[in-house]
Each structure stands twice: as C-alpha cells, then as structure tokens.
C-alpha positions in Angstrom: 15.3 31.0 -127.1 12.9 30.7 -124.1 13.0 26.9 -124.3 16.8 26.9 -124.4 17.0 29.2 -121.4 14.5 26.9 -119.5 16.6 23.8 -120.4 19.8 25.5 -119.1 18.0 26.4 -115.9 16.8 22.9 -115.3 20.3 21.5 -116.0 21.7 23.9 -113.5 19.1 23.0 -110.9 19.8 19.3 -111.4 23.5 19.8 -111.0 22.9 21.8 -107.8 20.8 19.0 -106.3 23.5 16.5 -107.2 26.0 18.7 -105.3 28.1 19.7 -108.3 26.9 23.3 -108.8 25.8 25.9 -106.2 22.7 27.9 -107.1 22.7 31.6 -106.1 22.0 31.9 -102.3 22.9 28.2 -101.6 26.7 28.6 -101.0 26.4 29.0 -97.2 24.1 26.0 -96.9 26.6 23.9 -98.9 29.4 25.0 -96.6 27.3 24.0 -93.6 26.9 20.6 -95.0 30.6 20.2 -95.7 31.7 21.6 -92.4 30.4 21.3 -88.9 30.2 24.2 -86.4 33.5 26.2 -86.1 35.6 24.7 -83.3 37.0 26.8 -80.5 40.6 25.5 -80.6 41.6 27.6 -77.5 39.0 26.0 -75.2 40.3 23.4 -72.8 37.9 21.3 -70.7 39.6 21.0 -67.4 38.6 17.7 -65.6 36.3 17.0 -68.5 35.2 13.6 -67.1 33.3 15.4 -64.3 30.7 16.7 -66.7 27.5 14.8 -67.2 28.5 13.5 -70.6 32.4 13.2 -70.6 33.9 14.3 -74.0 30.5 14.8 -75.6 29.6 17.9 -73.6 32.9 19.5 -74.5 32.5 18.6 -78.2 29.0 20.0 -78.2 30.5 23.3 -77.0 33.1 23.0 -79.7 36.2 22.6 -77.4 39.6 22.0 -78.9 41.1 20.2 -75.9 39.8 17.9 -73.1 41.4 16.5 -70.0 41.2 13.1 -68.5 42.9 11.9 -65.3 43.8 8.2 -65.2 44.7 5.6 -62.7 46.3 2.3 -63.5 44.4 -0.4 -61.8 45.0 -4.1 -62.7 45.9 -3.3 -66.3 42.9 -1.0 -66.7 43.1 2.8 -67.1 40.3 4.2 -65.0 39.2 7.8 -65.2 38.6 9.7 -62.0 39.9 12.7 -60.0 40.5 10.8 -56.8 41.2 7.1 -56.1 38.1 7.0 -53.9 36.0 7.8 -57.0 37.2 4.9 -59.2 34.5 3.0 -61.1 35.6 0.0 -63.2 33.1 1.0 -65.9 34.7 4.4 -66.4 37.7 3.5 -68.5 39.8 5.7 -70.8 38.6 3.5 -73.7 34.9 3.8 -72.9 34.9 7.5 -72.1 37.4 8.8 -74.6 39.3 6.5 -77.0 36.3 4.5 -78.4 34.0 7.5 -78.8 36.8 9.5 -80.5 37.6 6.7 -82.9 33.9 6.3 -83.8 33.6 10.1 -84.3 36.7 10.3 -86.5 35.4 7.4 -88.6 32.0 9.0 -89.0 33.6 12.4 -90.0 36.0 10.8 -92.5 39.2 11.4 -90.6 38.5 14.4 -88.2 36.9 15.0 -84.9 35.2 18.1 -86.2 33.7 17.5 -89.6 35.6 19.5 -92.3 38.4 20.6 -89.9 41.6 18.7 -90.1 43.3 20.3 -87.2 43.8 17.8 -84.3 42.0 18.2 -81.0 44.1 17.7 -77.9 43.6 14.9 -75.4 45.5 15.8 -72.2 46.0 12.7 -70.1 46.9 13.4 -66.5 48.6 10.4 -64.9 47.6 10.0 -61.2 49.5 6.7 -60.5 53.2 6.0 -60.8 54.2 7.6 -64.1 56.5 5.1 -65.8 54.3 2.0 -65.4 51.1 3.9 -66.1 52.5 5.4 -69.3 53.8 2.1 -70.6 50.3 0.6 -70.2 48.8 3.7 -71.7 51.1 3.4 -74.7 49.8 -0.2 -75.3 46.3 1.2 -75.2 47.0 4.0 -77.7 48.6 1.6 -80.1 45.3 -0.2 -80.6 43.8 2.9 -82.3 45.5 3.0 -85.6 45.6 6.4 -87.4 43.8 8.1 -84.5 46.7 9.8 -82.8 49.4 12.2 -83.9 52.6 10.1 -83.9 56.3 10.8 -83.4 58.3 8.3 -85.5 62.1 8.4 -85.8 62.3 12.2 -85.7 59.2 13.0 -87.7 55.8 14.1 -86.5 52.8 12.7 -88.4 49.6 14.6 -87.5 46.5 12.6 -86.6 42.9 13.6 -85.7 43.8 13.6 -81.9 47.1 14.7 -80.2 47.6 13.0 -76.9 49.7 14.9 -74.4 50.9 13.3 -71.1 50.7 15.3 -67.9 50.7 14.4 -64.2 53.3 12.1 -62.6 56.7 13.2 -64.0 58.1 9.7 -64.0 56.4 9.2 -67.4 59.1 11.3 -69.0 61.8 8.6 -68.9 60.0 5.9 -70.9 58.7 8.5 -73.3 62.1 9.9 -74.1 63.4 6.4 -74.8 60.9 5.7 -77.5 61.7 6.2 -81.2 58.0 5.8 -82.0 55.3 7.1 -79.7 51.7 8.2 -79.9 51.9 10.9 -77.3 53.8 14.0 -76.3 54.9 15.5 -73.0 53.4 18.3 -71.0 56.3 20.4 -69.8 56.5 23.1 -67.1 57.9 26.6 -67.3 61.2 25.2 -66.0 61.3 23.2 -69.3 61.0 26.4 -71.4 64.1 26.9 -73.4 65.5 23.4 -72.5 67.1 21.1 -75.0 63.9 19.1 -75.4 62.3 19.9 -78.7 58.6 20.5 -79.5 58.5 17.0 -81.0 58.7 15.8 -77.4 57.5 18.7 -75.2 54.6 20.0 -77.3 52.9 21.9 -74.5 54.1 24.1 -71.7 51.7 24.2 -68.8 51.9 25.7 -65.3 50.0 26.9 -62.3 49.0 30.6 -62.8 49.0 31.4 -59.1 52.6 30.3 -58.7 53.8 32.6 -61.4 51.5 35.6 -61.3 49.8 37.6 -58.6 47.0 39.2 -60.7 43.7 37.4 -60.6 41.7 39.7 -62.9 40.8 42.5 -60.4 42.1 45.9 -61.2 44.8 46.6 -63.9 47.2 43.9 -65.0 50.6 44.9 -63.6 52.8 45.8 -66.5 55.7 43.7 -65.4 53.4 40.6 -65.2 52.0 41.4 -68.6 55.5 41.5 -70.1 56.4 38.3 -68.3 53.3 36.5 -69.8 54.0 37.8 -73.3 57.6 36.7 -73.0 56.6 33.2 -72.0 54.3 32.8 -75.0 56.9 34.3 -77.4 59.6 31.9 -76.1 57.3 28.8 -76.4 56.0 29.7 -79.8 59.5 30.3 -81.1 60.2 26.7 -80.4 56.9 25.4 -81.8 55.3 24.8 -78.3 51.9 25.7 -77.0 51.0 27.3 -73.7 48.4 26.6 -71.0 47.9 27.8 -67.5 45.8 26.0 -64.9 44.4 27.5 -61.6 43.2 30.6 -63.4 40.0 32.2 -61.9 36.9 30.3 -63.1 34.0 32.1 -61.5 31.9 33.9 -64.0 32.3 37.7 -63.8 34.5 40.7 -64.7 37.6 39.3 -63.2 37.5 36.1 -65.1 36.7 37.9 -68.3 39.6 40.4 -67.8 42.1 37.6 -67.2 40.8 35.6 -70.2 41.1 38.7 -72.3 44.8 39.1 -71.3 45.5 35.5 -72.1 44.0 35.8 -75.5 45.9 39.0 -76.2 49.2 37.3 -75.2 48.5 34.4 -77.5 48.1 31.7 -74.9 47.0 28.6 -76.8 44.5 27.1 -74.3 42.1 28.7 -71.8 41.4 26.4 -68.9 37.8 26.1 -67.6 35.2 23.9 -65.9 32.5 26.2 -67.3 32.0 25.0 -70.9 29.1 27.3 -71.8 30.9 30.3 -70.2 34.1 29.9 -72.2 32.2 29.1 -75.4 30.2 32.4 -75.0 33.4 34.3 -74.2 35.3 33.1 -77.2 32.4 33.6 -79.5 32.2 37.2 -78.3 35.9 37.7 -78.8 36.2 36.1 -82.2 38.6 38.0 -84.4 36.9 40.3 -87.0 
C-alpha cells in the first residue's frame, strides 16, 4: 500500500513538472508563468516618446495606451513633439511598430502575455492630415495581423488598436476606406453623431475647455453630472472616452480628479507620470 501511494506521488510530481498537473500550493506560480503582470488598461502615456525608453517604459509600468506624435518628412514618419526636435533615426517603425510586432510575436499574439485585450496606440498627426494618414496607412499595412482592422463593416480585433488623432484632415481618406487598420479619435462635438464606433472608437477632448474643476475643493455637482452623461452617451455607442489637459502634478488635486474620472467610467487617464498613475491605479483596484 505504501509503495502504491509512493508511486502515485511520484507520478503526480512528474506530471506537475511537465506542466500537466498542479501540485498543492503551485497554482499561483503556474498562473504567473502563463500570464504576465496585470495590465492597467486605463493608463494612457501622454507624449510617450518623451520618456527615456519610448514604449518600453510605459509597458514596464503596464500601461494600456501610448501616444506618439508623427511628422511626415520625405516619406518617413518621424516621432517628435515639435518640428525642431525631428531626428531621422526616431521613426514610428523603430520606436513603436517594430518593437510592438516583436513583442506580440514573442508573446504568441498579445502585447501583454496571457491577455488578449488590445493595447491602444494613439497616433497624433502633426503634419497635413490627409497625406500623412495615407502614408501611415501604407506603413500599417506592412504589419500583418498586428492591428485591429475594419473590413467591409466588420471589426477584427488585433493585439494593437491604432487610433488617429491630430490634424482633422485625416478623417476624409479614412472614411473613404472599406478596409483600414486604424480608427478615428473624435471630439465631444462628434458624440451622438452618425459616425459609428467602428469609425470613431474614441472620444477625446480638452478637460479645461469643458470643466472648471481642477481637483481642488468639491467637484461641482453640475459638472459631475455632465461628466457622467458624456461617458454614458459614449459607452452606449460602444465608444471610449479620454480627456487631455487634466492636472498632472502629484498631489491631492490630481488624485481627487483621477478618482472622479474612475468613478465616472472614463476609459483612459492621461499622464506624463508613469509611476504615479501606476501607483494610483494599483491603490484604486476594484476589490
């Protein structure tokens, strides 16, 4: 009887080492091997390319969205905030597209290992929108299966969802496409328009142009109702919501405003402070 029990134990141990059976107390470890760190889907890295390690710093802090500003220069898409900062070595491919493709390949189809939800790549066009978008579209097409795609009325999810912001002239060529690998970043004026979420996937706007509250003192009730109404209206149409120009100096005011954004269901919190937003979202994780 003792020998039989011992043989069963050895069989179970061997199966566990082979990855087919979990021994008592090893379930969490197995889960860690299958999944990477839990992503913070609501974290948006504003002007991500200004960090020491573009893309990688945001991914190390588990962000669900990153932002890259692009300029069309001689057929190349260069990443910078101002034209005076352009560097021919800092292309959209080298900083974002190639690293994302390599990471997705290494993680068997996802940016975050074990999590199939796409991350967002917000591409802010700084040069003329129509011509820049058409060149961008040619670039995106080179990365097969990397991007969420709209094709003849159907949306096919991919590891990365590209959303086009910046110069509004990009909208015209985008709307004319029956197949595209990007979606449009609308404004509050687009909320409730005829454009569906399969085109305008995101509603973004300047916080200070729509709200007076910057986190100090109580949130005016009328403004809280306005915020919740915006989010409800967007979500009812399958669209996500982001505000830029929110306070981003560490302290009680920023925490108070971020808390209200979370409570309202805003999809992306905008920041330059990667570690600060990571710590805030970890502290406010739902029970």
